[in-house]
C-alpha positions, 0 to 999 in steps of 0.5 A, a space after each residue: 487455485 491458490 494465490 501463488 498459482 494465480 499470480 504465476 499463471 497471469 504473469 506467464 500470460 503477460 510474458 506471452 502477450 508482450 512478446 507477441 506485441 514486441 515482435 509485431 511492433 518492432 517489425 512495424 517500427 523498423 520498417 516504418 522507421 518510427 521511433 515512437 513505435 520502436 519505443 512502444 515495443 521496448 516498453 512492451 519488452 520491459 513489461 515482459 521482463 517485469 512479468 518474469 521478475 514477478 514470477 521469481 519474486 512470487 516463488 521466493 516469497 512463498 517459501 515457508 518461514 524458517 529459523 532466520 525468517 520466522 515471519 516468512 519471506 513475503 516481503 520479497 514481493 516488495 523487492 520485486 516491485 522495486 526491480 520492476 520500477 527500476 527496469 521501467 525507469 531505465 526504459 523511460 530514460 532510454 526512450 527519452 534520450 532516443 526521442 530527443 535525438 529524433 527531434 534534433 535529427 528528424 527522419 522520414 517515416 514510411 507507414 503503411 495501412 497494414 502497419 497502422 492496423 497492427 498498431 490499432 489492434 495492439 491498443 485494444 489487446 493491451 487495454 483489455 489485458 491490462 484490465 484483466 491483470 489489474 482485476 486479478 491483482 486486486 483479487 489476490 492482493 498482488 502489488 506487482 500484478 496491480 502495477 503491471 495491469 495499470 501500466 498496461 492500461 496506460 500503455 494502451 493510451 500511449 499506443 493510441 497517441 503513437 497511432 494518431 501520430 502515424 495517421 497524421 504522418 501518413 495523411 499530412 506528411 508531418 512528423 511528430 515522432 520525436 515529440 510523441 516519443 518524449 511524451 511517452 518517455 516522460 509518462 513511463 518515467 512518471 509511472 516507474 517513480 510512482 511504483 517505486 514510491 508506493 513500494 518503498 512506503 510498504 517497506 518503510 511501513 505506512 499507516 494502517 488502512 483507515 477502512 480496515 482499522 475501523 472494521 477491525 475495531 467494530 468487530 472487536 467491539 461487538 463483544 459485550 464486555 469490551 468498552 473500546 479498542 485502542 492501540 491497534 497496530 498491524 504490520 505486514 510481512 508480505 501482501 497476504 500476511 498481517 500480524 498485529 496487536 491491540 488493547 481492549 478496555 474491559 471491567 476490572 472485575 473480570 477473572 483471569 479465566 474470563 479474560 483468557 477466553 475473551 482474548 482468545 475469542 477475539 483473536 480467532 474472530 479477527 483471524 477468520 474475518 481478516 486473516 490478521 494474527 492479533 495479540 490482544 492486551 487489556 486495559 482495566 476499567 474501574 467499576 462503581 467508583 465515584 472518585 475514579 469517575 471524578 478524576 476521569 471526567 477532569 482528565 477528559 475536560 483538561 484534554 479537550 482544551 488541547 487541539 492536538 490531543 486526539 484521544 485519552 484511553 487506558 484510564 485506571 485508578 489503582 487504589 491500593 497504590 494510589 496511582 492513576 494510569 492513562 494514555 494520551 494519543 496526540 497527532 504528529 503535528 504536536 511538537 512538545 507532547 511531553 510538555 502538554 502531558 506534564 501540564 495536565 498531570 500538574 493540574 490533576 496533582 493539585 486537585 487530587 494530590 493523593 495520587 501519583 499520575 503515570 501518563 503514557 504518550 501513544 503514537 497515532 497509529 490508526 483511525 
């Protein structure tokens, strides 16, 4: 079964389960005059709406690329997650308002053992279903399903607090409805903000996952002629579509034919292993050249004195034009990268005056 069908089928199951829970909890809540259980039912209703939005978002995101959207429509799933977060936030705000009213104007509750049994069963239904949804979401890399699964697991914990409150009310005749309602509302709001924050980060663009970055570089470096992999940049156009680029360091005596075959082999390997469409550029490395080695060693020695310099790569001495090329990677804490680069170049210029130095400042994109 493909990714789209798995997400839709799981979401449909979520709608059915949550509608059943809403029905039973609403009946119990109104009969027992329990604001906590009623809010629990409202929370389940928001979960059902979230599943509907997930289905719509998945359908739209699966549309094929077109002239206006050559990278596909996968990022629509991120907007689905934002809408879900807003719905959950609204539910939390409503719950908070009603709970505060319940604290100011408390009312007697009327629980029965039957109503308690229904709430108790609902706890386990939500817990096991939440684990199932979260596991499925991780399997198909669906942020919406993962968020829904975590939310469901958390809901089961909140339902447990409602259940304990009901027992206390039934045995000791002490009403904690409003207080528990406030706690539930605050947790719902917190959950929605976390979903919103994570999704907005995906839309803005975040740093490549460290583990993925290391694995991709290790895979590329398995080719014998590759001395190093640099400037790895991966952009996501939806949860299952990644497009990226990188540079590899290779000897300067390779032919165009050698490079063509090598970069094609690397692109194919990375796509097969990680599903990433990768464009591969090259840095030439000087071979059997003493002066190039001397300049390179001096450059690395100078760079080691600056704590914010993370890496030097792309070093090459073009003897025909007496030009030295290199890239400097600095961390984001360095406020004056240009000044540091110019300091290094000035020192190199004095020691090796014959050459022109072109140093490019690279962003710290990956580990």
